[in-house]
N, C-alpha and C positions, 0 to 999 in steps of 0.2 A: 232317782237315778238319772243321769244325764242321758240325754238322746244318742249320744256317741256311744256310751257304755251299753244301753240298751239295744241299740243296732248290733253291737258285735255279739251279743249273746243268743240273738234270735237264730233261728234255723233258716237258712236260706234254700231255696229252691236248688241252687248250684251245689251247695254242700250235700244236700241230700241226693242229688242227681250222683255225684261224684262218688260218694260211699256206694250207692246202689249200683252204679257201673262197674265199680273194682269187683264187688262180690259177685255180680253176674257174670263178669270175664272169668274169673277164676273157677266159679262153680262149672260154668259151661265147657271149659277146656278140660277139666277132669272127665266131664261126662263124654266129650268127643273123642279123646286120646284113647280112651278104653276102646272105642270101635274101629280106630284107625289101624295100620299095619304095626305089627309087633316088632320091636326092637332086634336087629340082628346082632348077636353077641360078637364082640372082637376079641382076639385071644391077648390083648394087651399090647399089640403092636400101634405104637402111637405115632408111626410114619404113616400109616395108612390113612387116606382122605376120610373125613367123617361120612357116615350115613346118617342124613337128617331123617331119622324116623322117630315118631313119638313114642312115649311110653306114658302110662297112666299115672296123673299127678294127684295129690291131696288136695282138693279145692281149698280147704280151710287153710293150709299151708302156704297155698298160692294167694289167697285174700290176705292173709296175714302180711306177707311180703308186699303185697302191692301197696296195702296202706302204709307200710313203712315207707316204700319209693315215692310216694306220691309228692312229697315236699321237694324232691330234687328235681321234678321236671313236669308234673301235673299227672292228668290221668292216662293218657296214651302211654306215656313214658312208664307209668308204674304198672299199667297191665302188662305191656310188652316185656318189659325187664323181668317182672315176677315171674311169668309165665317161662321166659327163656331161663333164668337163672334156676327155676325148680327144675326144668329139663335137664339142665346142665348137671345138678346135683344128682337126679334121678339116673343117670347115664354114666356116671363117673366110673363105674367098675364094669360096666356092660359095654360102653362105647366111649373109652378115652378120649378118642380124636373129637368126637362131636363134643363132648363136655369142655375139651380145651378149646376148641373153636367158639362155643357160646361164651364162654368167660372172657374171651378176648375181643367179642363183638362191641361196636361202639353205639352203645345204647342211646348215647346223646342224641342220635338221629331221631328219636321219637319224641324228643320236646316239642317239636312242631306242632303236634296234637294237643297241647295244652290249651285248656279253656275253650274247648270246642274248635279246633283247628286255628292255631295261632291267635288264640283269644277272641274269635269272633263269635262263639258261642252257637255253631251251626253244626257241628259232626260230633257225635260223642267219642271222645277219646278214648274211652274205655273198648269200646265195641271195636274201633279203628286199630287199636293197639293189640286185641286179642286176635283179630283177623290178620294182622301182619304176622304176629306169633304161628298162627295155624299155618300161614303159606310157608313160613320157613320149613315146616315138618310134613306137610301134606302136599304131595307133588299132582296129583291126580286132579285135574280140573273140576270133573264132575263131582268128586269126593269132597273136595275143597267149597265148590258152590254150594253143596248142599250143608255141609256144615257151617257156613257163614250163613245161609238161610235160616237155619234153626238157631242160631246165635241171635240174629236179628229179631227173630220171632219171639224167641224167650225172653229176650229185653224188652220188647213191647209189651208182652203179656204178664210178666212175672210181678209178684209184690213184692217191691225190694224197699229196703235193703235186707239181705240176708246177712251180712257179716257184722259182728259186733267186736270191735278192739277189746282185747282182754286188759288194757290200761284202765286203771281205776279213773283217770279222768281223761275225757275226750271231746273233741269239738263236735262229735257227733251223738253225745248223749241225749237222750229222750227223742230221738228220731222218729217219725211215724214211719210205720211198716208200708205205706203206699202214698203216693203223692196223689 
């Protein structure tokens, strides 16, 4: 096997961290939103301004969505968009103005977090994207700060990745459980 092909098939630290972070962000958002304020049902009046209140999400569905969105803009984009789109789908019937507002959101903004903040390899885009999404739905500073602290602590300690894509072939096959 040539050196070029051998290098392409090896698992890199960045690939492992990318998959780990996507999983952690999705998992933690599911944990966090269950503790946050419950949504206020809207009686179908789509002219009402949206109430940016979180609902509980399925972490596996968010992780799968993040995995799908990664190639469009990197880790931050994937975690942010997956969380927000999942929230939009989950609130489509209880809070239509929020769902509509989320679907119209310019997700491209989160592409700056690709590759560790503009390709610098310095700041985890998944954690950055998850925190950005949390800040959309949790307005109380002390609650948001506590959630961010828990997310960062979890990301530092967790044996990652937790998410395994369902596709038969994946660039993350044979990934170790911890770095």
